[in-house]
N, C-alpha and C positions, 0 to 999 in steps of 0.2 A: 530572059531576064525580066523580072517584074519591076514596075516602076516603084520608086521609094515613096513612102508616105509623105504627103505634103507638109505635115506638121513636124517632121523630123529634119534636123539640119545635119549635114555632113561636117567633118572636121574642117574642110575647106570653107564651107559656108559660114561656120561659126568664126573661124579665123578672120574672114573678110568682114563679118559683122562687127567684130571687136577691134579690127585693125592690128592684129598680131599675126605671128607666123603659125603655120600648121604644126610645126615642131613644138611650139609652146602649148598649143591645145593638147597635143599628144602627151606632153610631159605632165600637164595638169591632170589629165585623166589617169595617167600611170600612178601618180602619187595620191590620188583621191581628192584632188582639188577641182574646182569648176563644177558645172551643173551635172546632175545625174544623167547617165546615158544608158542606151540599150544597144545590143548588138543586133544588126540586121544584115543577113547574108555575109557575116564575117566582118562587117565594118561597124565602127562606132557611129551611132546616130544620137543626136541630142534633141529630145522633145522640146518644142518651142515653149511649152508651159514651164519646163524646168529651167530653160535658158532665161526666161523672163523673171522667174522667181530669183534666180541667182543674181541677175542684173539689178533687180529691185533691192535685194538685200545689201548690195554693194554700191547702189546708186550709180550704175554704169551707164544707163540710158534714160 
């Protein structure tokens, strides 16, 4: 198992960062809301750059 890229957040890490449930992150992704994501080894990963763009656009952090 290769280590994940440090600049990519998992659904769990993003949920913790935003203080929401992992289920909500999954729902956002399923309907095209939230930051852009990539698939890595079958899992959704969120590039930190995209997360920060999304947060800035919505003044989340």
